C-alpha positions as CSV (number, residue, x, y, z in Angstrom):
1,M,-0.1,0.0,0.0
2,G,1.6,3.5,-0.5
3,H,1.8,4.7,-4.1
4,N,0.4,6.9,-6.5
5,V,-3.0,9.5,-6.8
6,R,-5.6,8.8,-9.1
7,G,-8.8,10.7,-9.9
8,A,-11.1,12.7,-8.0
9,M,-14.5,11.9,-6.5
10,P,-16.8,14.6,-6.2
11,G,-16.9,15.1,-2.1
12,A,-19.7,17.6,-1.3
13,V,-21.4,20.0,0.6
14,R,-25.2,20.1,1.1
15,Y,-27.7,20.8,3.6
16,S,-28.9,17.4,4.3
17,Q,-27.2,14.2,5.7
18,H,-24.8,12.8,2.6
19,A,-25.0,9.1,1.7
20,L,-22.3,7.2,2.5
21,G,-20.4,4.4,1.3
22,A,-21.4,4.2,-2.3
23,R,-18.5,3.2,-4.8
24,L,-18.0,5.9,-7.2
25,P,-18.9,5.0,-10.5
26,G,-16.3,4.6,-13.4
27,S,-13.5,3.1,-10.8
28,R,-11.1,0.8,-12.4
29,P,-11.6,-2.5,-11.1
30,G,-8.6,-3.9,-9.2
31,V,-7.4,-0.6,-7.9
32,P,-8.6,0.0,-4.3
33,L,-10.0,3.6,-4.2
34,I,-10.7,6.0,-1.4
35,H,-13.5,8.4,-2.2
36,S,-15.6,10.8,-0.1
37,S,-18.1,13.6,0.2
38,F,-18.5,16.5,2.6
39,T,-22.1,17.7,3.7
40,Y,-23.2,20.9,5.2
41,T,-26.5,21.1,7.9
42,R,-27.5,23.9,9.4
43,A,-30.0,25.3,11.9
44,L,-30.8,28.8,12.9
45,C,-27.3,30.5,12.7
46,T,-25.5,26.9,12.9
47,A,-24.8,25.5,9.7
48,C,-23.1,22.0,8.7
49,V,-20.7,20.6,6.3
50,T,-20.9,16.9,5.5
51,F,-17.9,16.0,3.8
52,A,-18.2,12.8,1.8
53,G,-14.6,12.9,1.4
54,M,-11.9,56.8,28.7
55,K,-12.6,58.9,31.3
56,Q,-11.7,62.5,30.4
57,S,-12.5,65.6,32.7
58,M,-15.6,67.3,31.4
59,L,-13.9,71.0,31.8
60,K,-10.4,72.3,32.1
61,R,-9.7,74.6,34.9
62,L,-8.4,77.9,34.2
63,T,-8.7,79.7,37.1
64,P,-11.2,79.9,39.7
65,G,-12.9,82.7,38.7
66,V,-12.7,82.1,34.6
67,F,-13.9,78.5,35.7
68,L,-16.6,79.4,37.6
69,L,-18.4,81.6,35.0
70,A,-17.6,79.3,31.9
71,A,-18.7,75.9,33.5
72,S,-21.4,77.0,35.9
73,G,-22.7,80.7,35.3
74,L,-22.8,83.7,37.8
75,L,-25.8,85.4,38.3
76,P,-26.2,87.6,35.4
77,L,-26.0,91.5,35.9
78,G,-29.6,93.0,36.3
79,T,-30.6,89.5,38.1
80,T,-31.8,89.8,41.5
81,Y,-31.6,87.5,44.2
82,A,-34.5,85.7,45.7
83,S,-34.5,84.6,49.4
84,S,-31.3,83.5,50.3
85,N,-30.1,80.1,51.3
86,S,-31.9,78.3,48.1
87,C,-32.3,77.1,45.0
88,Y,-35.2,79.3,42.8
89,W,-35.9,79.4,39.0
90,G,-34.7,82.7,37.2
91,T,-36.9,84.6,35.0
92,V,-38.3,81.8,33.1
93,P,-39.2,79.0,35.4
94,G,-38.8,75.4,34.1
95,P,-39.0,72.0,34.3
96,I,-35.8,72.0,32.1
97,Q,-35.6,69.2,29.5
98,Y,-32.1,68.0,28.3
99,T,-31.7,65.7,25.3
100,V,-28.4,63.8,24.8
101,D,-27.5,62.7,21.1
102,V,-25.7,59.5,21.0
103,G,-25.5,59.4,17.3
104,A,-26.1,56.0,15.3
105,L,-24.4,53.3,17.0
106,F,-23.9,49.7,16.0
107,V,-23.4,46.7,18.2
108,P,-22.1,43.3,17.3
109,R,-24.9,40.3,17.2
110,D,-23.3,38.4,19.5
111,A,-21.4,41.0,21.5
112,Q,-21.7,39.8,25.3
113,V,-24.0,41.4,28.0
114,G,-21.9,44.1,29.8
115,D,-20.1,45.2,26.4
116,P,-20.3,48.8,25.7
117,I,-22.4,50.0,22.6
118,G,-20.2,52.5,20.9
119,P,-17.7,54.7,22.8
120,V,-17.2,54.5,26.1
121,D,-17.8,57.7,28.4
122,K,-19.0,59.9,25.1
123,L,-18.9,63.6,26.0
124,F,-21.9,65.3,26.1
125,F,-23.4,69.0,26.4
126,S,-27.0,69.8,26.1
127,R,-28.9,73.5,26.7
128,N,-32.5,73.6,26.5
129,G,-34.3,77.1,26.0
130,S,-33.9,80.1,28.6
131,S,-34.6,78.6,32.0
132,A,-32.2,78.5,34.5
133,I,-31.7,77.5,38.0
134,F,-29.9,79.4,40.6
135,C,-28.7,78.2,44.0
136,E,-27.1,80.4,46.7
137,N,-25.9,80.0,50.7
138,D,-24.6,82.2,53.3
139,G,-23.2,79.2,54.7
140,T,-25.5,78.6,57.5
141,V,-27.6,75.8,55.6
142,I,-27.0,72.7,53.5
143,L,-28.3,72.8,49.9
144,R,-28.9,69.5,48.3
145,F,-29.2,68.1,44.8
146,N,-30.2,64.6,44.2
147,A,-30.0,62.8,40.4
148,K,-31.8,59.5,40.2
149,S,-33.4,57.1,37.7
150,A,-36.6,58.4,36.1
151,G,-37.6,55.0,35.3
152,A,-36.4,51.3,35.6
153,T,-33.0,50.1,36.2
154,V,-31.6,47.0,34.7
155,A,-32.1,44.1,37.4
156,G,-29.3,42.2,38.4
157,P,-25.5,42.4,38.6
158,I,-23.8,43.3,34.8
159,S,-20.3,43.0,34.2
160,R,-18.6,46.3,33.4
161,K,-15.3,46.5,30.9
162,S,-12.4,48.0,32.9
163,G,-12.6,51.7,33.6
164,M,-16.5,52.1,33.3
165,T,-17.9,53.8,36.6
166,T,-20.3,51.8,38.9
167,G,-23.7,53.6,38.8
168,A,-26.9,52.2,37.9
169,L,-27.5,51.0,34.5
170,L,-30.9,53.0,33.2
171,Q,-33.2,51.1,31.0
172,T,-33.6,52.8,27.7
173,N,-36.9,52.2,25.6
174,I,-34.8,49.7,23.4
175,S,-34.9,46.1,24.7
176,G,-31.1,45.1,25.8
177,V,-29.5,48.5,25.7
178,G,-28.9,50.3,29.2
179,A,-27.3,53.7,29.5
180,L,-24.7,54.5,32.4
181,I,-25.1,58.5,32.7
182,S,-22.4,60.8,34.5
183,F,-22.8,64.2,35.4
184,G,-19.9,67.1,34.9
185,S,-19.2,70.4,36.5
186,P,-20.9,71.8,38.4
187,Y,-22.2,68.4,40.1
188,D,-19.0,66.3,39.8
189,G,-17.1,67.4,42.9
190,R,-14.0,68.4,41.2
191,N,-13.9,72.0,41.5
192,T,-14.1,74.0,45.1
193,G,-17.1,76.5,45.1
194,L,-19.4,74.1,43.7
195,W,-21.1,71.0,44.7
196,K,-19.7,68.6,46.6
197,L,-20.6,64.9,46.3
198,D,-21.9,62.8,48.9
199,G,-20.5,59.3,47.4
200,P,-17.4,58.5,45.1
201,D,-18.5,59.8,41.6
202,S,-21.5,61.4,39.8
203,S,-22.9,58.7,38.0
204,V,-26.7,58.5,38.2
205,P,-28.3,58.1,40.7
206,F,-25.9,60.2,42.9
207,N,-26.3,63.2,45.8
208,A,-24.6,66.4,46.1
209,H,-24.6,69.2,48.4
210,I,-23.5,72.9,49.0
211,D,-22.5,73.4,52.8
212,F,-20.5,76.7,52.3
213,H,-20.6,80.6,51.6
214,T,-21.2,81.1,47.7
215,P,-20.3,84.5,46.8
216,F,-22.6,84.5,43.6
217,P,-25.3,82.4,43.0
218,I,-24.3,79.3,40.8
219,Q,-26.2,79.1,38.0
220,H,-27.7,75.7,36.2
221,N,-29.0,76.0,32.8
222,L,-26.9,73.6,31.2
223,L,-25.9,69.7,31.4
224,R,-22.6,68.4,30.5
225,G,-21.3,64.8,31.4
226,T,-20.5,61.5,29.9
227,I,-22.6,58.6,28.7
228,T,-22.1,54.9,27.8
229,L,-24.7,52.5,26.4
230,I,-24.2,49.2,27.5
231,K,-25.9,45.8,26.3
232,T,-27.9,44.4,28.8
233,G,-29.6,41.6,26.7
234,E,-30.7,40.4,23.6
235,I,-31.2,43.1,20.9
236,D,-33.8,43.0,17.9
237,P,-32.4,42.9,14.7
238,G,-32.6,46.2,12.5
239,M,-32.2,50.0,13.6
240,Q,-34.1,50.7,16.9
241,T,-34.3,54.3,17.8
242,L,-34.2,55.8,21.1
243,D,-37.2,57.7,22.2
244,S,-36.3,61.4,22.9
245,G,-39.7,61.5,24.8
246,K,-38.8,58.7,27.4
247,E,-37.0,60.4,30.6
248,L,-33.8,58.4,32.2
249,V,-33.0,61.1,34.7
250,K,-34.7,63.3,37.0
251,G,-32.5,66.3,38.6
252,S,-34.1,67.5,41.9
253,F,-33.2,70.7,44.1
254,N,-34.2,70.9,48.0
255,D,-36.6,73.7,47.0
256,I,-37.3,72.3,43.2
257,P,-38.3,68.8,42.7
258,D,-37.9,67.3,39.6
259,A,-36.4,70.7,38.0
260,F,-35.0,68.7,34.9
261,G,-35.5,65.7,33.0
262,V,-32.8,63.7,30.7
263,A,-33.5,61.9,27.7
264,L,-31.8,60.4,24.7
265,S,-31.7,60.5,21.1
266,G,-30.2,58.4,18.6
267,S,-29.9,54.7,17.2
268,V,-28.8,51.2,18.0
269,T,-28.2,49.0,15.5
270,R,-27.5,45.1,15.4
271,A,-24.3,44.5,13.2
272,E,-24.5,41.2,11.1
273,C,-24.6,39.1,8.0
274,T,-27.4,36.3,6.6
275,L,-27.0,33.3,5.6
276,S,-28.5,32.2,2.3
277,A,-30.5,28.9,1.8
278,N,-27.3,27.5,-0.1
279,P,-24.1,29.5,1.2
280,I,-21.7,26.7,0.2
281,S,-19.9,27.2,-2.9
282,A,-20.1,23.2,-3.7
283,D,-22.3,20.4,-2.9
284,P,-20.7,18.2,-2.2
285,V,-17.1,19.3,-1.4
286,K,-15.6,17.0,-3.9
287,L,-12.2,15.7,-2.3
288,G,-11.7,13.2,-4.8
289,D,-10.9,9.2,-5.7
290,W,-7.4,8.2,-4.6
291,P,-5.9,4.8,-5.0
292,N,-4.7,3.5,-1.5
293,T,-1.3,3.2,-2.4
294,E,-1.1,7.1,-2.7
295,F,-0.9,7.6,1.1
296,I,2.7,6.2,1.9
297,G,3.0,7.5,5.3
298,E,1.4,9.0,8.5
299,G,0.7,12.8,8.0
300,H,0.6,12.3,3.9
301,T,-2.3,14.2,2.3
302,S,-4.3,14.5,-1.0
303,D,-4.6,17.9,-2.6
304,A,-6.5,20.5,-1.0
305,V,-10.0,21.5,-2.6
306,P,-11.1,24.7,-2.2
307,F,-14.9,26.1,-1.0
308,T,-16.5,28.9,0.1
309,I,-19.0,30.2,2.7
310,A,-21.3,33.3,1.5
311,L,-22.3,35.9,3.9
312,N,-25.2,38.0,2.6
313,A,-26.8,41.3,3.6
314,C,-24.2,42.5,6.0
315,I,-25.0,45.6,8.3
316,S,-22.3,47.3,10.0
317,D,-20.6,50.6,11.1
318,K,-19.0,52.8,8.5
319,P,-15.3,52.6,8.7
320,G,-13.6,54.8,11.7
321,G,-17.0,53.5,13.9
322,T,-17.5,50.2,15.7
323,V,-15.6,47.3,13.5
324,T,-17.9,44.0,13.9
325,H,-15.7,40.7,13.0
326,A,-17.0,37.3,11.6
327,H,-16.0,34.5,13.4
328,I,-16.6,30.6,12.6
329,R,-16.6,27.8,14.6
330,L,-16.1,24.3,12.7
331,E,-17.3,21.4,14.7
332,P,-17.5,17.4,13.4
333,T,-20.8,16.2,13.4
334,A,-23.1,13.2,12.3
335,G,-20.7,11.0,13.9
336,A,-17.3,12.2,13.2
337,V,-15.1,13.4,15.7
338,T,-12.1,15.8,16.4
339,L,-8.7,13.9,16.0
340,D,-6.5,17.2,16.4
341,A,-8.1,20.4,16.8
342,S,-5.0,22.5,16.3
343,L,-4.3,20.5,13.3
344,G,-7.9,21.1,11.6
345,L,-8.1,17.1,11.5
346,M,-11.5,15.5,12.0
347,S,-12.5,11.5,11.5
348,L,-14.5,9.8,8.9
349,M,-18.1,9.7,9.6
350,P,-19.3,6.3,10.9
351,G,-20.2,4.0,7.9
352,S,-17.1,5.0,6.0
353,T,-15.3,1.9,4.9
354,A,-12.0,3.4,4.2
355,Q,-9.5,3.3,7.0
356,G,-6.5,5.2,8.4
357,I,-7.8,8.4,6.8
358,G,-9.0,11.7,8.1
359,I,-10.0,14.8,7.1
360,Q,-8.2,18.0,7.4
361,I,-9.6,21.7,7.0
362,L,-7.2,24.5,6.0
363,G,-7.7,28.1,5.6
364,R,-7.8,30.3,2.1
365,D,-4.0,29.5,1.5
366,A,-4.4,26.2,1.6
367,L,-1.5,25.6,3.9
368,T,-2.7,27.1,7.7
369,P,-4.8,24.5,9.6
370,V,-8.4,26.0,10.8
371,T,-8.8,25.0,14.5
372,L,-11.7,23.2,15.4
373,E,-14.2,23.6,18.0
374,T,-13.0,27.4,18.7
375,D,-14.1,30.6,17.2
376,V,-11.7,31.6,14.3
377,L,-11.2,35.2,13.2
378,Q,-12.3,35.6,9.6
379,G,-12.3,39.5,9.2
380,A,-14.4,42.6,9.5
381,I,-17.9,42.5,8.1
382,P,-18.4,45.3,5.6
383,A,-20.8,48.3,6.2
384,T,-23.1,46.9,3.2
385,G,-23.1,44.1,1.0
386,G,-21.5,40.6,1.7
387,M,-18.3,38.8,2.2
388,M,-16.9,35.2,1.2
389,L,-15.3,32.8,3.8
390,Q,-12.8,30.6,2.1
391,F,-11.1,27.3,2.9
392,N,-10.1,23.9,1.6
393,A,-10.2,20.3,2.6
394,R,-8.0,17.7,2.0
395,Y,-7.3,13.7,3.4
396,Y,-5.0,13.3,5.8
397,Q,-3.3,9.8,6.5
398,T,-3.5,8.9,9.9
399,A,-2.0,5.4,10.2
400,P,0.9,3.6,8.9
401,A,1.0,2.9,5.1
402,N,-0.3,-1.0,6.0
403,A,-3.1,0.3,7.7
404,V,-4.7,2.6,4.8
405,V,-7.8,0.3,3.8
406,A,-9.6,1.6,0.7
407,G,-13.4,2.7,0.8
408,A,-15.8,5.3,1.1
409,A,-14.4,8.0,3.1
410,D,-17.1,10.5,4.1
411,G,-17.1,13.1,6.9
412,A,-19.3,16.0,8.1
413,L,-18.6,19.2,9.7
414,G,-20.9,21.8,11.2
415,F,-20.3,25.2,11.4
416,T,-21.7,28.7,13.4
417,I,-21.1,31.9,12.5
418,T,-20.8,34.8,15.2
419,Y,-20.4,38.6,15.0
420,K,-18.3,39.8,17.9
């Protein structure tokens, strides 16, 4: 046993189990042949192949006087004080409605719960109308501010990526999307002469106070801070729009309850591609007809046969935005098993009559094995259109030459595409 290569049998990829063990038509009498097919089956996002064969400071400190004027505002000339030791509306009472635009964001379909959607700690700045709140204290009382959730928070612990703050996750109107919001100056406690924090940071919910003399009333008519959207569960396909009429946060002063609300605008789209009914380039993948004398030693292989898997109708962020990568997991199925995952080597299916032979899966270069039973990166998906995943398959000798037996050599391989 163990000399030349002959012929090629159509091995195959198809979406149902491939019949095994039939001798190929046209084989020459007296020359034992190894033949195979290769089939794909699929369920949901899983398919089968069968072988038959940053956090940043909100504002930069200039001088104390300039900072107070720029960041918080002083009482405009011509505006009279209300009663001392209180917070009060200016000439135009509120409440104030702030809307934070997060833009058009994309999230990989298979991102983990707790992963950020879009940038972490994205800076925002919002102003609405001419209403303003002024707070003054002669140092004899304590003025208080409270920022709380206006609606539901996400139940249960959600893991956070390194660097994220620990505030509550506010449930948006989009199922599976929560928001982490932190306020900047004058609420973040970073500057003397402004609000002092009661807790470690200004992530909603939080409390702050003023227990000192304010030489001028502190003005509040704009909101700055950071926002991070976080995946909290399954997100529906397609573009999901944030409801700018749904308040997530309420801000209250001890003399003005619910003085302002904070809502979000923008959208979140699940990034992914689709698989057609027949995404495999060949059905079946034809690995060929080979005399058993061709296999002369362990590790000997037949010629590699290329095949592709097509991804269609991709949706993802434009270049420069959130990159979504396609991954593929290959796992033997229909009774075939992994022989060496790192070599991309699998056994034949039960019912195959050939012996001493396995099937090896290679990448597009027809040289590099594709590791089995693990997610293997295939590249970034395009914002629109499709992409082609390229592979090769070949026979691989697994036994000494005198143990190679000719016959049907079929295999089956399942694949799952994920987007991360």
